[in-house]
C-alpha positions in Angstrom: -14.5 -2.0 -22.7 -14.7 -4.9 -25.3 -16.7 -7.3 -23.2 -13.7 -9.4 -22.3 -12.7 -10.2 -18.6 -9.1 -8.9 -18.4 -8.0 -11.8 -16.2 -9.0 -14.5 -19.0 -5.7 -13.8 -21.3 -2.5 -12.1 -21.3 -2.2 -9.2 -23.6 -0.1 -11.0 -26.1 -2.7 -13.9 -26.6 -3.4 -14.4 -30.3 -7.1 -14.2 -29.8 -6.7 -10.6 -28.9 -4.5 -9.7 -31.9 -7.3 -7.6 -33.3 -7.2 -5.3 -30.3 -3.6 -4.4 -30.8 -2.9 -0.6 -31.4 0.0 2.0 -30.6 -0.7 1.5 -26.7 -0.1 -2.2 -27.1 3.2 -1.7 -28.8 4.8 0.0 -26.0 3.1 -1.9 -23.2 5.5 -3.9 -20.7 4.9 -7.4 -19.5 2.7 -8.4 -22.6 3.2 -12.0 -21.6 1.9 -11.6 -18.0 -1.7 -12.2 -17.0 -2.8 -8.9 -15.4 -2.0 -8.4 -11.7 -4.3 -5.3 -11.4 -7.2 -6.2 -9.2 -10.9 -5.6 -9.8 -11.5 -2.0 -8.4 -8.5 -0.9 -10.4 -9.9 -2.5 -13.6 -13.3 -0.7 -12.9 -11.5 2.6 -12.6 -9.6 2.0 -15.6 -12.7 1.1 -17.6 -14.6 4.2 -16.3 -11.7 6.5 -17.2 -11.2 5.0 -20.5 -14.9 5.5 -21.4 -14.5 9.2 -20.7 -10.9 9.8 -21.9 -10.1 7.0 -24.2 -6.4 6.4 -24.4 -5.5 9.9 -23.5 -2.9 9.5 -20.8 -3.3 12.9 -19.4 -7.1 12.1 -18.7 -6.0 9.4 -16.4 -3.6 11.7 -14.5 -6.6 14.2 -14.1 -8.6 11.5 -12.5 -5.9 10.4 -10.2 -5.1 14.0 -9.3 -8.7 14.4 -8.2 -8.3 11.2 -6.0 -5.3 12.8 -4.6 -7.2 16.0 -3.7 -9.9 13.9 -2.1 -7.4 12.1 0.1 -6.1 15.4 1.2 -9.7 16.5 2.2 -10.1 13.0 4.1 -6.9 13.6 6.0 -8.2 17.0 7.2 -11.3 15.1 8.3 -9.3 12.6 10.3 -7.0 15.1 11.9 -10.1 16.7 13.3 -11.2 13.2 14.6 -8.0 12.4 16.3 -7.5 15.8 17.8 -4.5 17.1 15.8 -3.9 20.4 14.1 -5.3 20.5 10.4 -2.0 22.0 9.5 -0.4 18.6 9.9 -2.0 17.8 6.3 1.2 19.3 4.9 3.2 16.2 5.7 1.1 14.7 2.8 -0.1 17.6 0.7 3.4 19.2 0.4 5.4 15.9 0.0 6.9 15.7 -3.4 6.2 12.1 -3.7 2.5 12.3 -4.6 3.4 15.0 -7.1 6.0 12.9 -9.0 4.1 9.6 -8.7 0.4 10.5 -9.1 0.3 13.8 -11.1 3.5 13.2 -13.2 3.9 9.5 -13.4 0.2 8.6 -13.2 0.2 5.7 -10.9 -3.2 4.3 -9.8 -2.3 3.5 -6.3 -3.9 6.7 -5.2 -7.3 5.3 -5.7 -6.6 2.7 -3.1 -4.9 5.2 -0.9 -8.1 7.4 -1.0 -10.2 4.3 -0.2 -7.9 3.3 2.6 -8.2 6.9 4.1 -11.9 6.7 3.6 -11.8 3.5 5.6 -10.2 5.4 8.4 -12.7 8.1 8.4 -15.7 5.8 8.4 -14.0 3.7 11.3 -13.4 6.7 13.4 -16.8 8.2 13.1 -20.1 7.0 13.8 -20.7 3.2 14.0 -20.7 2.1 10.4 -19.0 -1.3 10.3 -20.5 -2.4 7.0 -19.5 0.7 5.0 -16.1 0.5 6.6 -15.9 -3.2 5.4 -16.8 -2.2 1.9 -14.3 0.8 1.8 -11.4 -1.5 3.1 -12.1 -4.3 0.7 -12.3 -1.9 -2.2 -8.9 -0.5 -1.2 -7.6 -3.9 -1.1 -8.9 -4.7 -4.6 -6.8 -1.8 -6.0 -3.7 -3.4 -4.5 -3.5 -6.2 -2.0 -1.7 -4.2 0.8 -5.0 -3.0 2.4 -6.4 -6.7 2.8 -3.8 -7.3 5.5 -5.7 -4.9 7.6 -8.8 -6.9 7.6 -8.1 -8.7 11.0 -7.3 -5.5 12.7 -10.7 -3.9 11.7 -12.6 -7.2 12.3 -11.1 -6.9 15.9 -12.6 -3.4 16.3 -16.0 -3.9 14.6 -16.8 -7.6 15.1 -19.3 -9.8 13.3 -21.3 -7.0 11.3 -17.9 -5.9 9.9 -16.9 -9.6 9.0 -20.2 -10.3 7.3 -20.0 -7.1 5.0 -16.4 -7.9 4.3 -17.1 -11.5 3.2 -19.9 -10.2 0.8 -17.7 -7.4 -0.4 -14.8 -9.7 -1.2 -17.3 -12.1 -3.2 -19.0 -9.3 -5.0 -16.2 -6.9 -5.8 -13.8 -9.7 -6.6 -16.1 -11.8 -9.0 -14.2 -11.0 -12.3 -11.1 -12.2 -10.6 -12.6 -15.2 -8.8 -13.9 -16.8 -12.0 -10.3 -16.9 -13.4 -8.4 -17.1 -10.1 -5.9 -19.6 -11.4 -4.7 -17.4 -14.2 -4.8 -14.3 -11.9 -2.5 -16.3 -9.4 -0.4 -17.4 -12.4 0.3 -13.9 -13.5 0.8 -12.8 -9.9 3.4 -15.7 -9.5 5.1 -14.5 -12.8 5.4 -11.0 -11.5 6.7 -11.9 -8.0 9.3 -14.3 -9.3 10.8 -11.8 -11.9 10.3 -8.5 -10.7 12.5 -7.6 -7.7 13.2 -3.9 -7.3 14.4 -1.8 -4.5 13.5 -4.4 -1.8 14.7 -4.0 1.8 14.4 -7.1 4.1 13.6 -9.4 1.1 16.9 -8.4 -0.7 19.0 -9.1 2.5 17.3 -12.5 3.2 17.8 -13.5 -0.4 21.5 -12.6 -0.3 21.8 -14.6 2.9 20.3 -17.8 1.5 21.7 -17.6 -2.0 25.1 -19.4 -1.0 23.1 -22.1 1.0 20.3 -23.2 -1.4 18.9 -22.7 -4.9 15.4 -21.9 -3.4 16.7 -18.7 -1.9 14.0 -16.6 -3.5 11.2 -19.0 -2.3 12.5 -18.9 1.3 12.9 -15.1 1.3 9.3 -14.8 0.0 7.9 -17.2 2.6 9.7 -15.5 5.5 8.3 -12.2 4.2 4.9 -13.6 4.1 5.1 -15.1 7.6 6.2 -11.6 8.8 3.3 -9.9 7.4 0.9 -12.5 8.8 2.5 -12.3 12.2 2.3 -8.6 12.1 -1.4 -8.6 11.1 -2.2 -11.0 13.9 -0.3 -8.9 16.5 -2.2 -5.7 15.4 -5.5 -7.6 15.9 -4.5 -9.3 19.2 -5.2 -6.7 21.9 -8.3 -4.7 22.3 -8.0 -1.3 20.6 -7.9 1.7 23.0 -9.0 4.6 20.7 -8.7 5.9 17.1 -5.1 6.8 17.3 -4.3 3.4 18.5 -6.3 1.9 15.3 -4.4 4.3 13.1 -1.0 3.5 14.6 -1.6 -0.4 14.3 -2.8 0.1 10.6 0.3 2.0 9.9 2.7 -0.5 11.5 0.9 -3.4 9.4 1.2 -1.5 6.1 4.8 -0.3 6.8 6.0 -3.8 7.7 4.3 -5.2 4.5 6.2 -2.7 2.4 9.6 -3.4 3.9 9.3 -7.1 3.4 7.8 -7.4 0.0 10.2 -8.3 -3.0 9.5 -4.9 -4.7 9.3 -1.4 -3.3 8.6 0.9 -6.1 8.6 4.6 -5.1 4.8 4.9 -5.5 4.2 2.2 -3.1 5.2 4.6 -0.2 1.8 6.5 -1.0 0.2 3.8 1.1 1.8 5.0 4.4 2.3 8.6 3.6 -1.2 9.7 4.9 -0.4 8.1 8.3 2.7 10.4 8.7 0.2 13.3 9.1 -1.9 11.4 11.5 0.4 9.8 14.1 1.9 12.7 16.0 5.7 12.2 16.3 5.7 8.3 16.1 7.9 7.4 12.9 7.2 10.6 11.1 10.8 11.7 10.4 11.9 8.4 9.3 9.2 8.0 6.7 9.4 11.7 5.6 13.1 11.0 4.9 12.3 7.7 3.2 9.7 9.5 1.0 12.3 12.0 -0.1 15.0 9.5 -1.1 13.0 6.6 -2.5 13.0 8.3 -5.9 16.7 7.6 -6.0 15.3 4.3 -7.5 15.1 6.2 -10.8 18.8 6.5 -11.0 18.5 3.0 -12.5 17.6 4.6 -15.9 20.7 6.6 -16.2 22.8 3.5 -17.0 20.0 0.6 -16.7 21.5 -0.7 -13.6 21.3 0.1 -9.9 24.1 1.9 -8.4 25.7 0.2 -5.5 25.3 3.3 -3.2 21.7 3.8 -3.9 20.2 1.3 -1.4 22.7 2.6 1.3 21.6 6.1 0.9 18.0 5.0 0.8 17.9 2.5 3.7 20.6 3.0 6.1 19.6 6.6 7.4 15.9 5.3 7.4 16.5 2.4 9.6 18.9 4.4 11.9 16.3 7.1 12.3 13.4 4.6 12.7 15.3 2.8 15.4 16.2 6.0 17.2 12.5 7.2 17.1 11.3 3.7 18.4 13.8 4.1 21.4 12.7 7.6 22.2 9.1 6.4 22.0 9.7 3.6 24.5 11.6 6.0 26.8 8.7 8.4 26.7 6.2 5.6 27.6 8.3 4.4 30.5 8.8 7.8 31.9 4.9 8.5 31.5 4.3 5.1 33.3 6.8 6.2 36.2 5.1 9.5 36.6 1.6 7.8 36.6 2.8 5.3 39.4 4.2 8.2 41.4 0.9 10.2 41.3 -1.0 7.0 42.3 1.4 6.3 45.3 
């Protein structure tokens, strides 16, 4: 809003001293370069132009994006042939209420764009618009960018060309100061490890072995994300439900291996719960209900030992049980089909 590229300096830079106000005083991570991506920055600027520093104004904007997401989910339910009433898995979940309308987290902008991507992808052939929407979602938080190979597999060269141009144009403020953005991201990833799942277990496993345990855990997590993205894009996509299922798996795996899983990160998979039939619904419904136990940290400014157990053990047990049940249904269906053919 002052004509300064937000990627150029950290908020505590001396040259920005004249901008300090009451908002700056309570800001966390003042010494970090911003990790918020260009589309998020644009939404921040537009909202600031309307509401200034009035925090409730931001929450109103995010609540409107949440309502828009609910409308898009209803549209998608029609596309995949599921009852509209399934929208309650998202609309009645307490997670968007606590994390969007109360806490005011901006992830809902990216979630809205991600669901819009799915609407465009499952409708008429619009690969260019689908690419723009997906890149825009990824430029609110990088989670959505891991879906680029999957959608490129479905739409081909028209999608790829539009995605490349979208990455260049929408990311321009970040690209011109890319080293500084990457430095800020490195600061964040090295120092902020909250409520992680697989990353925590890997880190604990390698801590007695090497001083590079954090880097190793990070690299393994990144390799898992890349492998999952490649797997999702490997085979031809059968139909719209298959596209949504693979997208859900890629985003879910990403969330489960990153170093930090704040409660509001789960908003990225919550819309899929309404769209996937019975597959993995109950595990993630349960997860969305218990993930707010993370906030018990603020009772004593430390994590209680039982919190990860309550949060993750039932989730993984239920997830594994649902996977086994799903495989059994597939095998039974295959046997029945073979019997009919015979």
